[in-house]
MOPAC internal coordinates of N, CA, C and O (Angstrom, degrees):
PM7 1SCF
backbone

  N    0.0000 0     0.00 0     0.00 0    0    0    0
  C    1.4413 1     0.00 0     0.00 0    1    0    0
  C    1.5233 1   111.00 1     0.00 0    2    1    0
  O    1.2310 1   119.80 1   137.98 1    3    2    1
  N    1.3151 1   117.98 1   -42.02 1    3    2    1
  C    1.4558 1   120.62 1  -179.85 1    5    3    2
  C    1.5179 1   110.08 1   -58.56 1    6    5    3
  O    1.2310 1   120.67 1   132.91 1    7    6    5
  N    1.3183 1   116.32 1   -47.09 1    7    6    5
  C    1.4612 1   119.56 1  -179.03 1    9    7    6
  C    1.5174 1   110.68 1   -62.38 1   10    9    7
  O    1.2310 1   119.99 1   136.28 1   11   10    9
  N    1.3151 1   117.63 1   -43.72 1   11   10    9
  C    1.4637 1   120.17 1  -179.51 1   13   11   10
  C    1.5194 1   111.10 1   -59.94 1   14   13   11
  O    1.2310 1   120.16 1   137.14 1   15   14   13
  N    1.3157 1   117.29 1   -42.86 1   15   14   13
  C    1.4612 1   119.74 1   179.79 1   17   15   14
  C    1.5186 1   111.86 1   -69.29 1   18   17   15
  O    1.2310 1   120.39 1   140.06 1   19   18   17
  N    1.3218 1   116.86 1   -39.94 1   19   18   17
  C    1.4571 1   119.08 1   178.45 1   21   19   18
  C    1.5215 1   111.39 1   -65.15 1   22   21   19
  O    1.2310 1   120.76 1   143.79 1   23   22   21
  N    1.3090 1   116.15 1   -36.21 1   23   22   21
  C    1.4595 1   119.01 1   179.97 1   25   23   22
  C    1.5188 1   112.34 1   -64.32 1   26   25   23
  O    1.2310 1   119.93 1   151.99 1   27   26   25
  N    1.3342 1   117.74 1   -28.01 1   27   26   25
  C    1.4644 1   118.85 1   178.32 1   29   27   26
  C    1.5153 1   110.94 1   -61.75 1   30   29   27
  O    1.2310 1   120.37 1   152.76 1   31   30   29
  N    1.3133 1   116.91 1   -27.24 1   31   30   29
  C    1.4565 1   120.34 1   178.50 1   33   31   30
  C    1.5177 1   111.35 1   -79.61 1   34   33   31
  O    1.2310 1   120.12 1   148.92 1   35   34   33
  N    1.3190 1   117.37 1   -31.08 1   35   34   33
  C    1.4433 1   120.30 1  -167.99 1   37   35   34
  C    1.5176 1   116.41 1  -109.79 1   38   37   35
  O    1.2310 1   119.64 1   163.06 1   39   38   37
  N    1.3134 1   118.28 1   -16.94 1   39   38   37
  C    1.4544 1   118.14 1   178.23 1   41   39   38
  C    1.5232 1   109.62 1   -79.70 1   42   41   39
  O    1.2310 1   120.11 1   -51.84 1   43   42   41
  N    1.3162 1   117.39 1   128.16 1   43   42   41
  C    1.4612 1   120.25 1  -175.56 1   45   43   42
  C    1.5199 1   112.63 1   -76.79 1   46   45   43
  O    1.2310 1   121.66 1   -31.76 1   47   46   45
  N    1.3188 1   114.43 1   148.24 1   47   46   45
  C    1.4580 1   120.94 1   171.79 1   49   47   46
  C    1.5230 1   109.31 1  -105.71 1   50   49   47
  O    1.2310 1   120.20 1   165.97 1   51   50   49
  N    1.3106 1   117.22 1   -14.03 1   51   50   49
  C    1.4638 1   123.08 1   175.53 1   53   51   50
  C    1.5249 1   107.94 1  -161.51 1   54   53   51
  O    1.2310 1   119.98 1    -0.05 1   55   54   53
  N    1.3188 1   117.65 1   179.95 1   55   54   53
  C    1.4625 1   120.67 1  -176.99 1   57   55   54
  C    1.5148 1   113.09 1   -65.49 1   58   57   55
  O    1.2310 1   119.70 1   146.48 1   59   58   57
  N    1.3163 1   118.17 1   -33.52 1   59   58   57
  C    1.4609 1   120.72 1   178.45 1   61   59   58
  C    1.5210 1   109.92 1   -62.96 1   62   61   59
  O    1.2310 1   120.29 1   138.66 1   63   62   61
  N    1.3168 1   117.06 1   -41.34 1   63   62   61
  C    1.4611 1   121.06 1  -179.44 1   65   63   62
  C    1.5255 1   111.17 1   -63.87 1   66   65   63
  O    1.2310 1   120.23 1   151.43 1   67   66   65
  N    1.3348 1   117.17 1   -28.57 1   67   66   65
  C    1.4555 1   119.85 1  -179.97 1   69   67   66
  C    1.5212 1   111.83 1   -67.02 1   70   69   67
  O    1.2310 1   120.01 1   154.37 1   71   70   69
  N    1.3059 1   117.59 1   -25.63 1   71   70   69
  C    1.4543 1   121.29 1  -175.08 1   73   71   70
  C    1.5178 1   113.64 1   -97.83 1   74   73   71
  O    1.2310 1   119.94 1   170.28 1   75   74   73
  N    1.3183 1   117.72 1    -9.72 1   75   74   73
  C    1.4567 1   118.81 1  -177.24 1   77   75   74
  C    1.5212 1   110.75 1  -142.47 1   78   77   75
  O    1.2310 1   121.47 1   -23.23 1   79   78   77
  N    1.3204 1   114.80 1   156.77 1   79   78   77
  C    1.4528 1   122.09 1   177.67 1   81   79   78
  C    1.5167 1   108.06 1  -111.64 1   82   81   79
  O    1.2310 1   120.41 1   -22.02 1   83   82   81
  N    1.3037 1   116.82 1   157.98 1   83   82   81
  C    1.4619 1   121.83 1  -177.12 1   85   83   82
  C    1.5251 1   111.20 1  -105.56 1   86   85   83
  O    1.2310 1   120.85 1   -62.86 1   87   86   85
  N    1.3323 1   115.99 1   117.14 1   87   86   85
  C    1.4646 1   120.11 1   176.03 1   89   87   86
  C    1.5192 1   110.43 1   -62.04 1   90   89   87
  O    1.2310 1   120.06 1   138.68 1   91   90   89
  N    1.3264 1   117.49 1   -41.32 1   91   90   89
  C    1.4634 1   120.92 1  -178.18 1   93   91   90
  C    1.5253 1   111.25 1   -61.68 1   94   93   91
  O    1.2310 1   120.44 1   134.87 1   95   94   93
  N    1.3211 1   116.77 1   -45.13 1   95   94   93
  C    1.4677 1   120.33 1   178.56 1   97   95   94
  C    1.5235 1   109.62 1   -64.79 1   98   97   95
  O    1.2310 1   120.34 1   137.77 1   99   98   97
  N    1.3184 1   116.95 1   -42.23 1   99   98   97
  C    1.4628 1   120.55 1   177.74 1  101   99   98
  C    1.5214 1   110.53 1   -57.76 1  102  101   99
  O    1.2310 1   120.40 1   129.61 1  103  102  101
  N    1.3217 1   116.84 1   -50.39 1  103  102  101
  C    1.4695 1   120.56 1  -175.12 1  105  103  102
  C    1.5278 1   111.97 1   -66.07 1  106  105  103
  O    1.2310 1   120.20 1   141.66 1  107  106  105
  N    1.3174 1   117.22 1   -38.34 1  107  106  105
  C    1.4672 1   120.46 1  -175.92 1  109  107  106
  C    1.5260 1   113.47 1   -85.01 1  110  109  107
  O    1.2310 1   119.89 1   150.70 1  111  110  109
  N    1.3220 1   117.82 1   -29.30 1  111  110  109
  C    1.4609 1   121.07 1  -171.00 1  113  111  110
  C    1.5264 1   114.20 1  -114.47 1  114  113  111
  O    1.2310 1   120.25 1   136.10 1  115  114  113
  N    1.3185 1   117.13 1   -43.90 1  115  114  113
  C    1.4592 1   120.71 1  -173.41 1  117  115  114
  C    1.5256 1   112.13 1   -89.54 1  118  117  115
  O    1.2310 1   120.33 1   129.94 1  119  118  117
  N    1.3135 1   116.97 1   -50.06 1  119  118  117
  C    1.4701 1   120.11 1  -175.77 1  121  119  118
  C    1.5327 1   113.59 1   -56.11 1  122  121  119
  O    1.2310 1   119.00 1   141.30 1  123  122  121
  N    1.3324 1   119.50 1   -38.70 1  123  122  121
  C    1.4704 1   118.57 1   178.06 1  125  123  122
  C    1.5307 1   114.00 1   -60.00 1  126  125  123
  O    1.2310 1   119.99 1   156.51 1  127  126  125
  N    1.3144 1   117.62 1   -23.49 1  127  126  125
  C    1.4669 1   120.74 1   177.85 1  129  127  126
  C    1.5246 1   110.33 1   -60.76 1  130  129  127
  O    1.2310 1   120.67 1   143.65 1  131  130  129
  N    1.3236 1   116.32 1   -36.35 1  131  130  129
  C    1.4615 1   120.24 1  -176.98 1  133  131  130
  C    1.5237 1   113.29 1   -68.31 1  134  133  131
  O    1.2310 1   119.47 1   160.45 1  135  134  133
  N    1.3271 1   118.62 1   -19.55 1  135  134  133
  C    1.4682 1   119.80 1  -178.96 1  137  135  134
  C    1.5264 1   112.83 1  -109.46 1  138  137  135
  O    1.2310 1   120.08 1  -174.31 1  139  138  137
  N    1.3254 1   117.44 1     5.69 1  139  138  137
  C    1.4658 1   120.35 1   176.21 1  141  139  138
  C    1.5211 1   109.93 1   -71.39 1  142  141  139
  O    1.2310 1   120.05 1   -47.07 1  143  142  141
  N    1.3331 1   117.50 1   132.93 1  143  142  141
  C    1.4680 1   119.43 1   175.27 1  145  143  142
  C    1.5354 1   110.00 1   -61.64 1  146  145  143
  O    1.2310 1   120.70 1   -44.47 1  147  146  145
  N    1.3178 1   116.26 1   135.53 1  147  146  145
  C    1.4669 1   121.30 1   178.18 1  149  147  146
  C    1.5170 1   111.14 1  -120.57 1  150  149  147
  O    1.2310 1   120.30 1  -176.58 1  151  150  149
  N    1.3260 1   117.04 1     3.42 1  151  150  149
  C    1.4576 1   120.37 1  -178.77 1  153  151  150
  C    1.5127 1   111.79 1    84.76 1  154  153  151
  O    1.2310 1   121.50 1   -21.96 1  155  154  153
  N    1.3164 1   114.74 1   158.04 1  155  154  153
  C    1.4512 1   119.67 1   175.08 1  157  155  154
  C    1.5145 1   115.75 1    90.36 1  158  157  155
  O    1.2310 1   119.37 1   168.03 1  159  158  157
  N    1.3191 1   118.82 1   -11.97 1  159  158  157
  C    1.4584 1   121.22 1  -179.35 1  161  159  158
  C    1.5248 1   111.91 1  -121.27 1  162  161  159
  O    1.2310 1   119.97 1  -163.60 1  163  162  161
  N    1.3058 1   117.66 1    16.40 1  163  162  161
  C    1.4565 1   120.83 1  -178.44 1  165  163  162
  C    1.5142 1   110.71 1    95.85 1  166  165  163
  O    1.2310 1   120.46 1   -11.61 1  167  166  165
  N    1.3198 1   116.73 1   168.39 1  167  166  165
  C    1.4645 1   120.18 1  -177.44 1  169  167  166
  C    1.5250 1   111.81 1   -63.60 1  170  169  167
  O    1.2310 1   121.26 1   -47.34 1  171  170  169
  N    1.3024 1   115.20 1   132.66 1  171  170  169
  C    1.4697 1   125.91 1   175.75 1  173  171  170
  C    1.5247 1   114.74 1    55.38 1  174  173  171
  O    1.2310 1   119.94 1  -157.11 1  175  174  173
  N    1.3165 1   117.73 1    22.89 1  175  174  173
  C    1.4591 1   120.07 1   174.60 1  177  175  174
  C    1.5260 1   107.58 1  -109.21 1  178  177  175
  O    1.2310 1   120.74 1   -60.70 1  179  178  177
  N    1.3065 1   116.19 1   119.30 1  179  178  177
  C    1.4559 1   120.74 1  -178.36 1  181  179  178
  C    1.5248 1   110.69 1   -81.74 1  182  181  179
  O    1.2310 1   120.07 1   -56.62 1  183  182  181
  N    1.3378 1   117.48 1   123.38 1  183  182  181
  C    1.4593 1   118.53 1   176.75 1  185  183  182
  C    1.5251 1   111.83 1   -65.31 1  186  185  183
  O    1.2310 1   119.90 1   149.39 1  187  186  185
  N    1.3364 1   117.80 1   -30.61 1  187  186  185
  C    1.4683 1   120.06 1   178.41 1  189  187  186
  C    1.5281 1   109.91 1   -61.19 1  190  189  187
  O    1.2310 1   120.96 1   126.22 1  191  190  189
  N    1.3276 1   115.77 1   -53.78 1  191  190  189
  C    1.4605 1   120.15 1  -178.09 1  193  191  190
  C    1.5222 1   111.04 1   -65.77 1  194  193  191
  O    1.2310 1   119.86 1   133.67 1  195  194  193
  N    1.3316 1   117.87 1   -46.33 1  195  194  193
  C    1.4663 1   119.01 1  -175.68 1  197  195  194
  C    1.5266 1   111.55 1   -62.58 1  198  197  195
  O    1.2310 1   119.94 1   143.47 1  199  198  197
  N    1.3025 1   117.72 1   -36.53 1  199  198  197
  C    1.4619 1   120.50 1   179.55 1  201  199  198
  C    1.5295 1   111.14 1   -76.37 1  202  201  199
  O    1.2310 1   120.47 1   130.60 1  203  202  201
  N    1.3146 1   116.70 1   -49.40 1  203  202  201
  C    1.4634 1   119.98 1  -172.80 1  205  203  202
  C    1.5252 1   113.60 1   -78.41 1  206  205  203
  O    1.2310 1   119.82 1   169.21 1  207  206  205
  N    1.3118 1   117.95 1   -10.79 1  207  206  205
  C    1.4638 1   120.69 1   171.77 1  209  207  206
  C    1.5274 1   109.25 1   -82.97 1  210  209  207
  O    1.2310 1   120.61 1   144.65 1  211  210  209
  N    1.3129 1   116.45 1   -35.35 1  211  210  209
  C    1.4622 1   121.65 1  -173.66 1  213  211  210
  C    1.5202 1   114.04 1  -103.68 1  214  213  211
  O    1.2310 1   119.78 1  -160.31 1  215  214  213
  N    1.3071 1   118.02 1    19.69 1  215  214  213
  C    1.4623 1   119.15 1  -176.79 1  217  215  214
  C    1.5193 1   110.62 1  -123.78 1  218  217  215
  O    1.2310 1   121.66 1    -9.83 1  219  218  217
  N    1.2949 1   114.43 1   170.17 1  219  218  217
  C    1.4530 1   120.29 1   177.64 1  221  219  218
  C    1.5151 1   112.06 1  -103.96 1  222  221  219
  O    1.2310 1   120.07 1  -154.52 1  223  222  221
  N    1.3252 1   117.47 1    25.48 1  223  222  221
  C    1.4606 1   121.25 1  -179.16 1  225  223  222
  C    1.5260 1   110.49 1   -74.01 1  226  225  223
  O    1.2310 1   119.93 1   -15.25 1  227  226  225
  N    1.3246 1   117.73 1   164.75 1  227  226  225
  C    1.4669 1   119.73 1   176.07 1  229  227  226
  C    1.5316 1   112.79 1   -59.21 1  230  229  227
  O    1.2310 1   120.10 1   156.08 1  231  230  229
  N    1.3282 1   117.41 1   -23.92 1  231  230  229
  C    1.4665 1   121.22 1   177.63 1  233  231  230
  C    1.5334 1   108.73 1   -97.24 1  234  233  231
  O    1.2310 1   120.79 1  -115.56 1  235  234  233
  N    1.3134 1   116.09 1    64.44 1  235  234  233
  C    1.4751 1   122.83 1  -179.37 1  237  235  234
  C    1.5195 1   108.50 1   -87.32 1  238  237  235
  O    1.2310 1   120.74 1   -68.79 1  239  238  237
  N    1.3371 1   116.19 1   111.21 1  239  238  237
  C    1.4638 1   121.88 1  -178.40 1  241  239  238
  C    1.5254 1   111.21 1   -94.51 1  242  241  239
  O    1.2310 1   121.15 1   -23.28 1  243  242  241
  N    1.3121 1   115.40 1   156.72 1  243  242  241
  C    1.4602 1   122.61 1   178.41 1  245  243  242
  C    1.5252 1   110.80 1   -71.22 1  246  245  243
  O    1.2310 1   119.79 1   -26.10 1  247  246  245
  N    1.3403 1   118.00 1   153.90 1  247  246  245
  C    1.4708 1   120.51 1   176.10 1  249  247  246
  C    1.5278 1   110.93 1   -61.49 1  250  249  247
  O    1.2310 1   120.84 1   -34.09 1  251  250  249
  N    1.3060 1   115.99 1   145.91 1  251  250  249
  C    1.4661 1   121.33 1   179.41 1  253  251  250
  C    1.5203 1   111.31 1   -81.12 1  254  253  251
  O    1.2310 1   121.09 1   -30.73 1  255  254  253
  N    1.3247 1   115.51 1   149.27 1  255  254  253
  C    1.4581 1   123.34 1   170.64 1  257  255  254
  C    1.5247 1   106.37 1   -95.15 1  258  257  255
  O    1.2310 1   120.27 1   -20.90 1  259  258  257
  N    1.3210 1   117.09 1   159.10 1  259  258  257
  C    1.4613 1   120.08 1   179.74 1  261  259  258
  C    1.5186 1   110.33 1  -135.58 1  262  261  259
  O    1.2310 1   120.98 1   -45.60 1  263  262  261
  N    1.3349 1   115.72 1   134.40 1  263  262  261
  C    1.4580 1   121.03 1   176.67 1  265  263  262
  C    1.5281 1   109.17 1   -80.13 1  266  265  263
  O    1.2310 1   120.65 1   -10.30 1  267  266  265
  N    1.3229 1   116.37 1   169.70 1  267  266  265
  C    1.4686 1   120.81 1   179.42 1  269  267  266
  C    1.5227 1   112.37 1   -59.84 1  270  269  267
  O    1.2310 1   120.61 1   149.48 1  271  270  269
  N    1.3410 1   116.44 1   -30.52 1  271  270  269
  C    1.4677 1   119.11 1  -179.29 1  273  271  270
  C    1.5343 1   112.90 1   -91.63 1  274  273  271
  O    1.2310 1   120.14 1  -167.98 1  275  274  273
  N    1.3289 1   117.35 1    12.02 1  275  274  273
  C    1.4559 1   120.99 1   173.02 1  277  275  274
  C    1.5166 1   116.47 1    90.70 1  278  277  275
  O    1.2310 1   119.53 1  -177.67 1  279  278  277
  N    1.3172 1   118.51 1     2.33 1  279  278  277
  C    1.4599 1   120.96 1   177.34 1  281  279  278
  C    1.5308 1   109.12 1   -75.37 1  282  281  279
  O    1.2310 1   120.51 1   -40.63 1  283  282  281
  N    1.3184 1   116.64 1   139.37 1  283  282  281
  C    1.4616 1   120.34 1   179.86 1  285  283  282
  C    1.5251 1   110.15 1  -106.25 1  286  285  283
  O    1.2310 1   121.60 1   -27.64 1  287  286  285
  N    1.3265 1   114.55 1   152.36 1  287  286  285
  C    1.4640 1   120.15 1  -178.11 1  289  287  286
  C    1.5233 1   109.11 1  -163.20 1  290  289  287
  O    1.2310 1   121.05 1   -13.01 1  291  290  289
  N    1.3235 1   115.61 1   166.99 1  291  290  289
  C    1.4543 1   122.01 1   170.69 1  293  291  290
  C    1.5149 1   107.74 1  -111.02 1  294  293  291
  O    1.2310 1   120.36 1   -39.66 1  295  294  293
  N    1.3252 1   116.92 1   140.34 1  295  294  293
  C    1.4615 1   120.80 1   174.32 1  297  295  294
  C    1.5297 1   107.68 1   -68.56 1  298  297  295
  O    1.2310 1   120.54 1   -12.84 1  299  298  297
  N    1.3158 1   116.58 1   167.16 1  299  298  297
  C    1.4647 1   118.89 1   179.75 1  301  299  298
  C    1.5227 1   110.88 1   -60.64 1  302  301  299
  O    1.2310 1   119.97 1   138.00 1  303  302  301
  N    1.3238 1   117.65 1   -42.00 1  303  302  301
  C    1.4679 1   119.14 1  -179.48 1  305  303  302
  C    1.5312 1   111.22 1   -65.42 1  306  305  303
  O    1.2310 1   119.92 1   142.58 1  307  306  305
  N    1.3294 1   117.75 1   -37.42 1  307  306  305
  C    1.4631 1   120.42 1   176.13 1  309  307  306
  C    1.5282 1   110.76 1   -66.71 1  310  309  307
  O    1.2310 1   120.78 1   140.53 1  311  310  309
  N    1.3205 1   116.11 1   -39.47 1  311  310  309
  C    1.4675 1   120.15 1   177.94 1  313  311  310
  C    1.5173 1   110.76 1   -62.56 1  314  313  311
  O    1.2310 1   120.27 1   143.09 1  315  314  313
  N    1.3164 1   117.10 1   -36.91 1  315  314  313
  C    1.4692 1   119.91 1   178.30 1  317  315  314
  C    1.5318 1   110.95 1   -64.79 1  318  317  315
  O    1.2310 1   120.44 1   140.94 1  319  318  317
  N    1.3279 1   116.76 1   -39.06 1  319  318  317
  C    1.4690 1   119.96 1   176.08 1  321  319  318
  C    1.5312 1   109.56 1   -64.89 1  322  321  319
  O    1.2310 1   120.21 1   134.88 1  323  322  321
  N    1.3360 1   117.21 1   -45.12 1  323  322  321
  C    1.4692 1   120.76 1   177.18 1  325  323  322
  C    1.5238 1   110.76 1   -58.53 1  326  325  323
  O    1.2310 1   120.42 1   138.53 1  327  326  325
  N    1.3270 1   116.80 1   -41.47 1  327  326  325
  C    1.4625 1   121.87 1   179.21 1  329  327  326
  C    1.5314 1   110.42 1   -60.42 1  330  329  327
  O    1.2310 1   120.38 1   136.92 1  331  330  329
  N    1.3178 1   116.88 1   -43.08 1  331  330  329
  C    1.4682 1   120.30 1   178.85 1  333  331  330
  C    1.5273 1   110.92 1   -63.31 1  334  333  331
  O    1.2310 1   120.43 1   139.47 1  335  334  333
  N    1.3222 1   116.78 1   -40.53 1  335  334  333
  C    1.4695 1   121.33 1   178.54 1  337  335  334
  C    1.5290 1   110.14 1   -62.89 1  338  337  335
  O    1.2310 1   120.76 1   129.37 1  339  338  337
  N    1.3262 1   116.15 1   -50.63 1  339  338  337
  C    1.4628 1   121.13 1  -178.43 1  341  339  338
  C    1.5284 1   110.73 1   -64.39 1  342  341  339
  O    1.2310 1   120.07 1   143.82 1  343  342  341
  N    1.3196 1   117.47 1   -36.18 1  343  342  341
  C    1.4649 1   121.47 1  -179.23 1  345  343  342
  C    1.5228 1   112.30 1   -60.11 1  346  345  343
  O    1.2310 1   120.32 1   152.90 1  347  346  345
  N    1.3252 1   117.00 1   -27.10 1  347  346  345
  C    1.4643 1   120.89 1   179.11 1  349  347  346
  C    1.5285 1   112.20 1   -78.52 1  350  349  347
  O    1.2310 1   120.65 1   169.20 1  351  350  349
  N    1.3225 1   116.36 1   -10.80 1  351  350  349
  C    1.4658 1   120.86 1  -176.47 1  353  351  350
  C    1.5201 1   113.07 1  -106.50 1  354  353  351
  O    1.2310 1   120.30 1  -173.70 1  355  354  353
  N    1.3194 1   117.04 1     6.30 1  355  354  353
  C    1.4623 1   120.87 1  -179.83 1  357  355  354
  C    1.5233 1   110.29 1  -130.68 1  358  357  355
  O    1.2310 1   121.36 1   -22.65 1  359  358  357
  N    1.3220 1   115.00 1   157.35 1  359  358  357
  C    1.4579 1   122.16 1   174.40 1  361  359  358
  C    1.5233 1   105.73 1  -117.83 1  362  361  359
  O    1.2310 1   119.74 1   -72.75 1  363  362  361
  N    1.3362 1   118.10 1   107.25 1  363  362  361
  C    1.4698 1   120.37 1  -177.19 1  365  363  362
  C    1.5248 1   112.05 1   -52.69 1  366  365  363
  O    1.2310 1   121.21 1   -50.35 1  367  366  365
  N    1.3220 1   115.29 1   129.65 1  367  366  365
  C    1.4535 1   121.21 1   178.48 1  369  367  366
  C    1.5153 1   114.49 1    80.67 1  370  369  367
  O    1.2310 1   119.91 1   176.91 1  371  370  369
  N    1.3363 1   117.77 1    -3.09 1  371  370  369
  C    1.4632 1   121.59 1  -178.86 1  373  371  370
  C    1.5294 1   109.96 1  -134.04 1  374  373  371
  O    1.2310 1   120.23 1  -109.69 1  375  374  373
  N    1.3186 1   117.17 1    70.31 1  375  374  373
  C    1.4656 1   119.54 1  -176.72 1  377  375  374
  C    1.5256 1   113.42 1   -58.91 1  378  377  375
  O    1.2310 1   119.87 1   151.27 1  379  378  377
  N    1.3220 1   117.86 1   -28.73 1  379  378  377
  C    1.4650 1   120.21 1  -179.79 1  381  379  378
  C    1.5286 1   111.82 1   -68.01 1  382  381  379
  O    1.2310 1   119.83 1   161.39 1  383  382  381
  N    1.3274 1   117.92 1   -18.61 1  383  382  381
  C    1.4662 1   122.08 1   177.92 1  385  383  382
  C    1.5265 1   111.93 1  -103.38 1  386  385  383
  O    1.2310 1   120.19 1  -174.45 1  387  386  385
  N    1.3085 1   117.25 1     5.55 1  387  386  385
  C    1.4590 1   122.12 1  -176.14 1  389  387  386
  C    1.5230 1   110.32 1   -91.75 1  390  389  387
  O    1.2310 1   120.94 1   -64.36 1  391  390  389
  N    1.3070 1   115.80 1   115.64 1  391  390  389
  C    1.4679 1   121.57 1  -175.53 1  393  391  390
  C    1.5260 1   112.24 1   -55.45 1  394  393  391
  O    1.2310 1   120.28 1   138.33 1  395  394  393
  N    1.3191 1   117.06 1   -41.67 1  395  394  393
  C    1.4626 1   120.95 1  -178.77 1  397  395  394
  C    1.5250 1   111.87 1   -62.71 1  398  397  395
  O    1.2310 1   120.20 1   146.42 1  399  398  397
  N    1.3122 1   117.22 1   -33.58 1  399  398  397
  C    1.4605 1   120.94 1  -176.13 1  401  399  398
  C    1.5252 1   113.27 1   -88.01 1  402  401  399
  O    1.2310 1   119.92 1   178.99 1  403  402  401
  N    1.3096 1   117.75 1    -1.01 1  403  402  401
  C    1.4594 1   120.91 1  -179.15 1  405  403  402
  C    1.5203 1   113.22 1   -86.44 1  406  405  403
  O    1.2310 1   119.97 1   176.11 1  407  406  405
  N    1.3230 1   117.66 1    -3.89 1  407  406  405
  C    1.4708 1   121.27 1   179.90 1  409  407  406
  C    1.5164 1   109.99 1  -125.25 1  410  409  407
  O    1.2310 1   119.88 1  -106.89 1  411  410  409
  N    1.3282 1   117.84 1    73.11 1  411  410  409
  C    1.4644 1   118.17 1   178.84 1  413  411  410
  C    1.5226 1   110.32 1   -65.42 1  414  413  411
  O    1.2310 1   121.12 1   -41.72 1  415  414  413
  N    1.3201 1   115.46 1   138.28 1  415  414  413
  C    1.4587 1   120.14 1   178.04 1  417  415  414
  C    1.5152 1   111.70 1  -103.43 1  418  417  415
  O    1.2310 1   120.24 1   157.86 1  419  418  417
  N    1.3232 1   117.15 1   -22.14 1  419  418  417
  C    1.4640 1   120.07 1   178.92 1  421  419  418
  C    1.5276 1   108.69 1   -69.82 1  422  421  419
  O    1.2310 1   120.62 1   -57.54 1  423  422  421
  N    1.3062 1   116.42 1   122.46 1  423  422  421
  C    1.4627 1   121.05 1  -178.99 1  425  423  422
  C    1.5251 1   110.33 1   -57.44 1  426  425  423
  O    1.2310 1   120.08 1   141.33 1  427  426  425
  N    1.3291 1   117.45 1   -38.67 1  427  426  425
  C    1.4652 1   121.83 1   179.67 1  429  427  426
  C    1.5256 1   112.09 1   -62.85 1  430  429  427
  O    1.2310 1   120.20 1   157.81 1  431  430  429
  N    1.3342 1   117.22 1   -22.19 1  431  430  429
  C    1.4627 1   121.25 1   179.66 1  433  431  430
  C    1.5261 1   111.35 1   -96.48 1  434  433  431
  O    1.2310 1   120.66 1  -170.00 1  435  434  433
  N    1.3402 1   116.33 1    10.00 1  435  434  433
  C    1.4553 1   120.21 1   179.46 1  437  435  434
  C    1.5168 1   113.54 1    91.99 1  438  437  435
  O    1.2310 1   120.52 1  -172.27 1  439  438  437
  N    1.3123 1   116.61 1     7.73 1  439  438  437
  C    1.4572 1   120.66 1  -178.00 1  441  439  438
  C    1.5128 1   113.21 1   -93.81 1  442  441  439
  O    1.2310 1   121.92 1     9.39 1  443  442  441
  N    1.3066 1   113.94 1  -170.61 1  443  442  441
  C    1.4583 1   122.00 1   178.74 1  445  443  442
  C    1.5210 1   108.80 1  -123.93 1  446  445  443
  O    1.2310 1   120.86 1   -22.11 1  447  446  445
  N    1.3131 1   115.95 1   157.89 1  447  446  445
  C    1.4639 1   120.17 1  -177.59 1  449  447  446
  C    1.5220 1   112.11 1   -70.21 1  450  449  447
  O    1.2310 1   119.84 1   158.33 1  451  450  449
  N    1.3202 1   117.90 1   -21.67 1  451  450  449
  C    1.4576 1   121.75 1  -177.34 1  453  451  450
  C    1.5175 1   108.49 1  -138.87 1  454  453  451
  O    1.2310 1   120.40 1   -35.94 1  455  454  453
  N    1.3110 1   116.83 1   144.06 1  455  454  453
  C    1.4574 1   119.61 1   175.37 1  457  455  454
  C    1.5210 1   109.03 1  -134.73 1  458  457  455
  O    1.2310 1   120.93 1   -24.04 1  459  458  457
  N    1.2988 1   115.83 1   155.96 1  459  458  457
  C    1.4523 1   120.96 1   179.87 1  461  459  458
  C    1.5191 1   107.98 1  -108.03 1  462  461  459
  O    1.2310 1   121.23 1   -63.10 1  463  462  461
  N    1.3141 1   115.25 1   116.90 1  463  462  461
  C    1.4561 1   120.37 1   175.59 1  465  463  462
  C    1.5028 1   114.12 1    58.20 1  466  465  463
  O    1.2310 1   121.20 1     1.87 1  467  466  465
  N    1.2892 1   115.30 1  -178.13 1  467  466  465
  C    1.4364 1   116.61 1  -179.26 1  469  467  466
  C    1.4351 1   111.38 1  -169.21 1  470  469  467
  O    1.2310 1   120.10 1   180.00 1  471  470  469

């Protein structure tokens, strides 16, 4: 599932799409993947976000904001920084050459539930 959603951002529909990425698609479709609970880190704590916010990996995400009722989110400015980080790890129109897409975590996509570094 992760790969399928990420590909929606990176697979081109025309030549213009091959040369550019969409912040709106990233924010609405891809970024929420990073905060989805995947188990193993306690209730409603995403291992993707907790690791990639606190690490020095190439996929360094911005700290999360939290609402009074415990919902987490990134502000638009934080999402733009995340978009810039992710944009350096993909090759528009060439998912097979995109570093971010080479490590599927969804078991159904051939990945593993946990990965070491990247």
